[in-house]
C-alpha positions as CSV (number, residue, x, y, z in Angstrom):
1,M,-10.2,18.2,-8.9
2,R,-7.5,16.1,-10.0
3,R,-6.1,18.7,-12.1
4,R,-5.9,21.0,-9.5
5,L,-4.7,18.3,-6.7
6,D,-1.6,17.6,-9.8
7,L,-0.8,21.6,-10.2
8,A,-0.2,21.4,-6.7
9,A,2.3,18.3,-6.5
10,S,3.8,19.9,-9.6
11,R,4.1,23.7,-8.1
12,G,6.0,21.5,-5.3
13,C,3.5,21.9,-2.5
14,D,3.2,19.7,0.3
15,A,0.0,19.7,1.5
16,V,-3.8,20.7,0.3
17,E,-6.4,22.0,2.7
18,P,-10.3,21.4,0.4
19,D,-12.8,24.2,0.9
20,N,-16.2,23.7,0.8
21,V,-16.3,20.1,2.3
22,D,-19.0,20.1,4.4
23,G,-21.4,21.3,1.1
24,Y,-23.9,18.3,2.5
25,T,-25.2,20.8,5.3
26,N,-25.3,24.0,2.8
27,D,-28.5,24.7,0.9
28,T,-26.0,24.0,-2.5
29,G,-29.4,23.3,-5.0
30,F,-27.0,19.8,-5.7
31,G,-29.3,18.1,-3.1
32,L,-26.3,17.0,-1.7
33,T,-26.6,13.9,1.1
34,A,-24.3,13.4,4.6
35,A,-22.9,10.0,1.9
36,D,-22.3,12.1,-0.4
37,Q,-19.7,14.6,1.3
38,L,-18.2,11.4,2.9
39,D,-17.5,9.8,-0.2
40,Y,-16.4,13.1,-2.1
41,N,-14.3,13.8,0.9
42,R,-12.9,10.3,0.9
43,F,-11.9,10.4,-3.0
44,I,-9.5,13.9,-2.1
45,A,-7.9,12.3,0.4
46,A,-6.8,9.7,-1.6
47,E,-6.8,11.7,-4.5
48,A,-3.9,14.1,-2.3
49,H,-2.1,11.3,-1.3
50,K,-2.0,9.2,-4.5
51,R,0.5,12.4,-5.2
52,G,2.4,12.6,-2.1
53,L,0.0,15.6,-1.2
54,S,-0.5,15.8,2.8
55,V,-4.5,16.3,3.3
56,G,-6.2,18.2,5.4
57,L,-10.1,18.0,6.5
58,K,-11.8,21.9,7.4
59,N,-14.2,22.1,9.2
60,D,-17.2,19.2,8.2
61,V,-17.3,18.7,12.1
62,D,-20.3,16.8,11.9
63,Q,-17.9,13.6,9.7
64,L,-15.1,14.0,11.6
65,A,-15.0,10.6,12.8
66,E,-15.6,8.5,9.5
67,L,-13.5,11.1,8.0
68,E,-10.1,10.8,10.9
69,P,-8.3,8.0,9.0
70,Y,-8.4,9.1,5.6
71,F,-6.9,13.0,7.1
72,D,-3.2,13.8,7.9
73,W,-5.0,17.0,9.7
74,A,-7.4,18.9,10.0
75,L,-8.4,23.0,10.1
76,N,-11.4,24.9,11.9
77,E,-12.7,27.6,11.2
78,E,-14.2,29.1,14.4
79,C,-14.8,26.4,16.9
80,F,-14.5,28.7,19.9
81,T,-17.5,30.9,18.5
82,Y,-19.4,27.6,17.5
83,D,-18.3,26.2,20.4
84,E,-17.0,22.9,18.4
85,C,-13.9,22.7,19.7
86,A,-14.0,19.6,21.3
87,R,-15.7,17.5,18.9
88,Y,-12.0,17.4,17.9
89,R,-10.6,15.1,21.0
90,D,-11.6,12.3,20.2
91,N,-11.0,11.5,16.7
92,F,-7.9,14.0,15.3
93,L,-6.9,14.6,18.4
94,A,-6.6,11.2,20.0
95,A,-4.9,10.1,16.9
96,N,-1.8,12.7,17.4
97,K,-2.9,15.2,14.9
98,A,-2.4,18.3,13.8
99,V,-5.3,20.3,14.6
100,F,-5.5,24.2,13.7
101,H,-7.8,26.5,14.2
102,A,-8.0,30.0,13.2
103,E,-10.9,32.5,15.4
104,Y,-12.2,35.3,13.7
105,V,-12.6,37.7,17.1
106,E,-11.3,40.5,18.9
107,P,-8.0,40.2,19.8
108,G,-8.8,41.1,23.5
109,R,-10.3,37.7,23.1
110,I,-7.1,35.8,22.8
111,A,-7.4,35.1,26.7
112,D,-10.3,33.4,26.3
113,V,-9.6,31.3,22.7
114,C,-6.9,29.7,24.9
115,A,-8.8,28.9,27.6
116,V,-10.2,26.6,25.9
117,T,-8.3,25.7,22.3
118,D,-4.6,24.6,24.7
119,P,-6.0,22.2,26.8
120,L,-7.2,20.5,24.3
121,G,-4.1,20.7,21.9
122,L,-5.4,23.1,18.9
123,S,-2.8,25.0,17.4
124,T,-4.3,28.7,17.5
125,L,-4.7,31.8,15.9
126,V,-6.4,35.1,16.4
127,K,-7.1,36.8,12.7
128,K,-8.9,39.2,10.5
129,I,-11.4,37.8,9.0
130,E,-9.6,39.7,6.3
131,L,-7.0,37.3,6.4
132,D,-4.8,39.5,5.9
133,A,-1.0,40.0,7.8
134,F,-2.7,40.4,11.2
135,R,-1.7,37.1,13.3
136,L,-2.2,36.3,17.1
137,P,-1.3,33.1,18.4
138,C,-1.8,32.0,22.0
139,P,0.7,32.8,24.5
């Protein structure tokens, strides 16, 4: 992972968003614990910062409070669908850190999504699950 972060820095990236940083909540075959995940996520954040990179926490909503001090911003996929958008209120949002949000719903649901995420202060885009160029922001 250090080499990957080195590569990002050498290519001029400003930030990184490590993916799958909630492996302890999934059947990975490694027997990861919540404590293992906290250690790893803090390690990744520290290593990114050593290289002058901003680092975002993707998902891992069960450890938001513990990880907010180490991460510069957050990215959530489908917090509307899983009813977890408000979980960012008392950590990242309270610390005035950006929370980016991608929701994979039909474009006609944009009003429903934005009615939940706008009052919280999330930066929301509706995207297609294929992650093509289509994007629809909250109005």
